[in-house]
C-alpha positions as CSV (number, residue, x, y, z in Angstrom):
1,M,-44.4,19.3,-49.2
2,R,-44.5,15.6,-49.1
3,S,-43.8,13.8,-46.1
4,R,-41.2,11.0,-46.1
5,A,-43.7,8.3,-46.2
6,Q,-45.6,9.9,-49.1
7,T,-42.6,10.7,-50.9
8,A,-41.6,6.9,-50.7
9,F,-45.1,5.8,-51.4
10,L,-45.0,7.7,-54.7
11,G,-41.8,6.7,-55.7
12,A,-40.8,5.0,-58.5
13,I,-38.3,2.7,-58.2
14,T,-34.9,3.1,-59.9
15,I,-33.0,0.5,-61.9
16,L,-30.0,1.0,-60.4
17,A,-31.8,-0.1,-56.8
18,A,-32.2,-3.5,-58.2
19,C,-28.0,-3.9,-58.6
20,S,-27.4,-2.4,-55.3
21,T,-25.7,-4.5,-52.5
22,A,-26.6,-2.3,-49.5
23,P,-27.6,-4.2,-46.5
24,S,-31.1,-2.9,-46.7
25,G,-34.8,-4.0,-47.3
26,N,-35.7,-0.5,-48.5
27,P,-34.3,0.2,-52.1
28,P,-33.9,3.9,-53.0
29,L,-37.0,5.2,-54.3
30,S,-37.1,8.3,-56.4
31,P,-39.9,10.6,-56.7
32,V,-42.0,10.5,-60.3
33,A,-40.1,12.8,-62.5
34,P,-43.1,15.7,-63.4
35,T,-44.0,15.7,-67.6
36,D,-45.1,18.2,-69.4
37,V,-48.4,16.7,-69.7
38,A,-51.4,18.1,-67.2
39,P,-53.6,16.1,-65.2
40,T,-56.5,14.9,-67.6
41,S,-60.0,14.0,-66.7
42,I,-60.3,11.0,-64.4
43,S,-63.5,9.6,-66.6
44,S,-61.8,9.7,-69.8
45,P,-58.0,10.2,-69.5
46,S,-55.2,10.6,-72.5
47,P,-52.7,8.3,-72.4
48,S,-49.6,9.2,-70.0
49,P,-46.3,9.5,-71.6
50,D,-45.4,6.1,-70.9
51,A,-48.3,4.6,-73.0
52,E,-47.4,3.3,-76.5
53,G,-49.3,4.8,-79.2
54,S,-48.9,2.3,-81.9
55,A,-48.3,-1.8,-82.1
56,G,-45.5,-3.1,-83.2
57,P,-44.5,-6.7,-84.4
58,G,-46.2,-9.5,-81.8
59,E,-48.4,-6.5,-80.4
60,V,-52.2,-5.1,-80.4
61,I,-53.4,-2.3,-78.6
62,V,-56.8,-2.4,-77.0
63,G,-58.4,-0.4,-74.2
64,G,-60.3,2.5,-76.3
65,A,-60.0,5.8,-74.2
66,R,-57.4,4.1,-72.3
67,P,-55.1,2.4,-74.8
68,V,-52.5,-0.2,-73.8
69,T,-50.3,-2.2,-75.7
70,V,-51.0,-5.9,-75.3
71,R,-47.6,-8.3,-75.6
72,L,-48.3,-11.6,-77.6
73,P,-46.4,-14.9,-77.2
74,S,-43.5,-15.2,-79.9
75,G,-44.4,-17.7,-82.9
76,N,-47.6,-18.4,-84.2
77,A,-49.3,-20.2,-82.0
78,T,-52.7,-20.8,-82.1
79,E,-53.5,-22.9,-78.8
80,P,-55.3,-20.2,-76.1
81,A,-52.6,-18.5,-73.9
82,P,-52.5,-17.6,-70.2
83,L,-52.8,-14.0,-69.8
84,L,-50.9,-12.0,-67.4
85,I,-51.8,-8.4,-66.2
86,M,-49.6,-6.4,-64.5
87,L,-50.7,-3.5,-62.3
88,H,-48.3,-0.4,-61.0
89,G,-48.2,1.5,-57.9
90,Y,-49.5,4.6,-56.7
91,G,-47.8,7.2,-58.2
92,D,-45.7,4.8,-60.3
93,S,-45.0,4.5,-64.2
94,T,-46.0,1.4,-66.1
95,A,-42.2,1.6,-67.5
96,D,-40.8,1.6,-64.1
97,H,-42.9,-1.0,-63.0
98,R,-42.1,-3.1,-65.8
99,A,-38.7,-2.7,-65.5
100,Y,-38.7,-3.5,-61.7
101,F,-40.9,-6.7,-62.0
102,A,-38.6,-7.8,-65.2
103,L,-41.2,-10.7,-65.8
104,D,-41.4,-10.3,-69.3
105,R,-38.5,-13.0,-70.2
106,Y,-40.3,-15.6,-67.4
107,A,-43.8,-15.0,-68.8
108,G,-42.4,-15.0,-72.7
109,D,-41.1,-18.4,-71.8
110,A,-44.2,-19.7,-70.6
111,G,-46.1,-18.3,-73.8
112,M,-48.2,-15.6,-71.5
113,V,-50.1,-12.9,-73.0
114,V,-48.5,-9.7,-71.1
115,V,-50.4,-6.2,-70.6
116,Y,-49.2,-3.5,-68.3
117,P,-52.3,-1.1,-67.9
118,E,-52.1,2.2,-66.8
119,G,-54.3,3.7,-63.9
120,T,-56.2,7.1,-64.1
121,R,-54.2,10.5,-62.6
122,D,-55.6,12.4,-59.8
123,R,-55.5,16.0,-59.2
124,D,-52.0,15.9,-58.3
125,G,-51.2,14.1,-61.5
126,N,-50.2,10.5,-59.7
127,L,-51.5,7.4,-61.7
128,L,-54.0,5.4,-59.3
129,W,-55.8,2.6,-59.1
130,N,-59.3,2.5,-57.0
131,G,-58.8,-0.5,-55.2
132,T,-60.0,-1.0,-51.9
133,D,-61.3,2.0,-49.6
134,T,-57.9,2.1,-48.2
135,C,-56.1,2.7,-51.6
136,C,-56.1,4.7,-53.7
137,D,-58.9,6.7,-54.9
138,F,-57.9,9.4,-52.4
139,Y,-59.9,12.3,-53.7
140,G,-63.1,10.1,-54.3
141,S,-63.3,10.2,-58.2
142,G,-64.8,6.8,-58.3
143,V,-63.1,5.9,-61.5
144,D,-64.4,2.5,-62.3
145,D,-61.0,0.3,-62.7
146,V,-63.1,-3.0,-62.2
147,A,-65.1,-2.6,-65.2
148,Y,-61.7,-1.0,-67.0
149,L,-59.6,-4.3,-66.2
150,A,-62.8,-6.6,-67.1
151,S,-63.1,-4.8,-70.2
152,L,-59.4,-5.4,-71.3
153,V,-59.6,-9.0,-70.3
154,A,-62.9,-9.4,-72.9
155,E,-61.2,-7.4,-75.3
156,I,-58.1,-9.0,-75.5
157,G,-60.0,-12.5,-75.7
158,R,-61.3,-11.0,-79.0
159,N,-58.1,-10.2,-80.5
160,T,-56.1,-13.2,-79.5
161,P,-56.8,-16.7,-78.3
162,I,-56.9,-16.8,-74.5
163,D,-57.1,-19.6,-72.1
164,V,-59.7,-18.3,-70.1
165,K,-58.8,-20.8,-66.7
166,R,-55.3,-19.1,-66.8
167,V,-55.8,-15.2,-66.6
168,Y,-53.9,-13.6,-64.1
169,L,-52.9,-10.2,-62.0
170,V,-49.8,-9.5,-60.5
171,G,-50.0,-6.1,-58.3
172,H,-47.3,-3.9,-56.4
173,S,-49.0,-1.6,-53.5
174,N,-51.7,0.0,-55.1
175,G,-51.8,-2.9,-57.8
176,G,-51.9,-5.3,-55.2
177,F,-54.9,-3.4,-53.6
178,M,-56.7,-3.5,-57.3
179,S,-55.6,-7.2,-57.8
180,Y,-57.7,-8.0,-54.4
181,R,-60.5,-5.8,-55.5
182,M,-60.6,-7.7,-59.0
183,A,-60.4,-11.1,-57.0
184,C,-63.1,-10.2,-55.2
185,E,-65.6,-8.9,-57.8
186,Q,-64.2,-10.7,-61.1
187,A,-63.7,-13.9,-59.3
188,G,-65.3,-15.8,-62.1
189,V,-62.6,-14.2,-64.7
190,F,-59.2,-14.4,-62.6
191,A,-57.7,-17.6,-61.8
192,A,-54.8,-16.3,-59.3
193,V,-53.7,-13.3,-58.0
194,V,-50.0,-12.5,-56.9
195,S,-49.7,-8.9,-54.4
196,L,-46.7,-7.6,-53.6
197,A,-46.8,-5.2,-50.5
198,G,-50.5,-4.7,-51.1
199,A,-53.5,-5.8,-49.1
200,T,-57.4,-6.9,-49.3
201,F,-60.4,-4.9,-47.7
202,D,-60.0,-4.6,-43.9
203,D,-63.9,-5.5,-43.6
204,D,-64.3,-9.2,-44.8
205,A,-67.9,-8.3,-45.6
206,D,-66.5,-6.0,-48.3
207,C,-65.6,-8.4,-50.7
208,A,-67.8,-11.5,-51.7
209,P,-66.1,-13.6,-54.4
210,S,-68.4,-15.8,-56.2
211,E,-66.0,-18.6,-56.4
212,P,-62.1,-19.3,-55.1
213,V,-59.0,-17.3,-56.3
214,A,-55.6,-18.5,-55.9
215,I,-53.5,-15.9,-53.9
216,L,-50.2,-15.2,-53.2
217,E,-49.2,-12.3,-50.9
218,I,-45.5,-11.6,-50.9
219,H,-44.7,-8.8,-48.0
220,G,-41.8,-7.5,-45.8
221,T,-41.7,-7.3,-42.1
222,A,-40.1,-3.8,-42.4
223,D,-42.7,-2.4,-44.8
224,D,-43.2,1.0,-43.5
225,V,-45.6,2.3,-46.3
226,I,-48.1,-0.8,-46.3
227,R,-47.0,-2.5,-43.0
228,F,-47.1,-6.0,-42.3
229,A,-49.0,-6.0,-39.4
230,G,-51.9,-3.6,-40.9
231,G,-52.8,0.2,-40.4
232,T,-54.0,3.2,-42.2
233,L,-52.3,5.6,-45.2
234,S,-53.0,8.4,-43.0
235,D,-50.0,10.4,-44.1
236,I,-50.6,9.9,-47.4
237,G,-53.1,11.6,-49.7
238,P,-55.0,14.9,-49.3
239,P,-55.5,16.7,-45.9
240,N,-58.8,15.5,-43.8
241,S,-59.6,12.6,-46.3
242,P,-61.1,9.6,-45.0
243,H,-58.3,6.8,-44.3
244,P,-59.6,3.5,-44.1
245,A,-57.7,0.6,-41.8
246,Y,-56.1,-2.0,-44.0
247,P,-55.5,-5.3,-42.7
248,G,-52.1,-6.8,-42.0
249,A,-50.3,-9.2,-44.2
250,K,-51.4,-12.3,-42.3
251,E,-54.9,-11.3,-41.8
252,T,-55.1,-10.7,-45.4
253,V,-54.4,-14.2,-46.4
254,A,-56.5,-15.5,-43.5
255,S,-59.8,-13.7,-45.2
256,W,-58.7,-15.5,-48.3
257,A,-58.4,-18.7,-46.7
258,A,-61.8,-18.1,-45.4
259,Y,-63.5,-17.1,-49.1
260,N,-61.5,-20.0,-50.5
261,G,-63.0,-22.6,-48.0
262,C,-59.4,-23.4,-46.5
263,A,-58.7,-24.9,-43.2
264,S,-58.3,-21.6,-40.5
265,A,-54.5,-22.2,-39.5
266,L,-51.9,-21.7,-42.1
267,T,-48.7,-24.7,-42.5
268,R,-45.2,-23.4,-42.5
269,A,-43.2,-25.0,-45.1
270,S,-39.8,-26.1,-44.4
271,E,-38.5,-24.6,-47.7
272,T,-37.7,-21.0,-47.9
273,L,-37.2,-18.6,-51.2
274,D,-34.7,-16.0,-52.5
275,I,-37.2,-13.3,-52.9
276,D,-35.0,-10.2,-51.7
277,A,-31.7,-10.1,-53.0
278,V,-29.6,-8.6,-50.6
279,I,-31.4,-9.9,-47.4
280,N,-30.1,-13.3,-45.7
281,G,-32.0,-15.5,-43.6
282,P,-30.9,-18.6,-41.5
283,N,-30.8,-20.5,-45.2
284,G,-28.4,-17.8,-46.3
285,P,-29.8,-16.2,-49.5
286,K,-33.2,-18.1,-49.1
287,E,-34.4,-15.8,-46.7
288,T,-38.2,-15.6,-47.4
289,T,-40.8,-18.0,-45.4
290,I,-43.6,-19.9,-47.2
291,E,-46.8,-20.4,-45.2
292,T,-49.9,-22.1,-47.1
293,A,-53.5,-22.7,-46.3
294,T,-54.6,-26.3,-46.5
295,D,-57.7,-28.1,-47.5
296,C,-59.1,-25.2,-50.1
297,D,-61.8,-25.5,-52.2
298,P,-61.0,-26.5,-55.8
299,G,-59.1,-23.4,-57.2
300,G,-58.9,-21.9,-54.1
301,H,-55.0,-22.1,-53.1
302,V,-53.4,-19.1,-50.6
303,E,-50.1,-18.7,-49.6
304,L,-47.9,-15.9,-47.6
305,W,-44.4,-15.2,-48.7
306,T,-42.9,-13.4,-45.7
307,I,-39.4,-11.3,-46.3
308,P,-38.0,-10.9,-43.1
309,G,-36.6,-7.4,-43.0
310,G,-37.9,-6.7,-46.5
311,G,-39.2,-3.3,-47.3
312,H,-42.2,-2.1,-49.4
313,G,-39.9,-2.3,-52.7
314,P,-37.7,-5.1,-52.2
315,I,-34.6,-5.5,-54.4
316,L,-35.9,-8.3,-56.3
317,S,-33.8,-11.6,-57.0
318,R,-33.0,-13.4,-60.0
319,T,-35.2,-16.1,-59.0
320,F,-38.3,-13.9,-58.0
321,G,-39.9,-13.8,-61.8
322,Q,-39.8,-17.5,-62.4
323,L,-40.8,-18.3,-58.8
324,V,-44.1,-15.7,-59.4
325,I,-44.9,-17.3,-62.9
326,D,-44.4,-20.7,-61.8
327,F,-47.0,-20.0,-59.0
328,L,-49.4,-18.5,-61.2
329,L,-49.2,-21.6,-63.8
330,A,-49.4,-23.9,-60.9
331,H,-53.2,-22.4,-60.1
332,P,-55.6,-22.5,-63.3
333,K,-59.2,-22.4,-62.7
334,P,-60.3,-26.0,-61.9
C-alpha cells in the first residue's frame, strides 16, 4: 500500500484543481488511472495510451521506438524557431502535464516548436525520467534519457528549422530533476531550464556543465514531496532502495550560480509575481518572490522564484504561462 507522500508524488494533477478556490498550496492530486496496457520493456518501451500514433496538420512525429508528436508553429514560417521541451513528473501522464502547465497558447504566440516527450515505465508501471541519482530511476534500469532527449533535439532539427540558440526545457518534479541533468550533461544544447519543484544533484562534483545554462527554479516553501529545504525520497520507491539526498531550492540555485560564474550571493528583487492562483502575499495576489544571481558569465543567468506556502503542485495562475515563456525567450545562448 502506498504512503500518503508516495500517492501525492505519483498523482496526476486534475484539471479541476486548476479551477479550485481552496486556500491551500497543495491542490488535490489523484492517482494515475490504471490502464489495460502492461508495463513494457525499459530499453525499448511501447508508447503509452497518451502517445499519439499519427501526426495531424502542423505536426511531425519523431523519436523512433519512443515516438512523440512535435507541434509546429502555425503558418509557413521559414525562420528557425525556438524549441520547447516539456518533461512530466514521476507517475504523471503527458496529457495531464500538458493541461496543468497550459503553455501551448503562449508558446504558440511566441512561434515556438513544442514537444511533450514521455519517459519509460518502471516495474510498477509508473512513467519516469532517469534524472539525478535521487530521482527517479528507483529500480536502477539505467535507461539513457539524456541520449534520448538529445536525440530528439537533433531529429526535430532535421524535420523543421530550429534556432539552436533557443532550445529550452521545462519540467515538473521528476521532470525538473531531469532538466537539471540535461543542463549538466548537454549544456551546449540547452539555453535555459525552468524547474518547478525539482532539484539538481546534491554533490556539485556530479555536474560539470561545459558552458553556462540559464536556470529558473520555482519552488513552494510548503512542498512536502520535494522539500524546499532539501531531503531524501525515503518513503517513495521500492523498499530498501538507496535514497541519495537532493539539495534544497536555495542550494540548487547556489550550485548553478557557481557553475555559471555568478556572484555567490542572490539579490532579492522588489518585484513579486503571481504564480499560485490561490495564495496571497504582502502584495496581494503577487505572492512569489524573486532572487537573482548577478555578475554571471554570458548565458548563465540564475533565478529562484519562491512561493510562500506553495505546495508540490501549485494551482498555477493565469500569468504563469506568459511569465515562463518570457523568461525562456529572454535567455538565448549568447
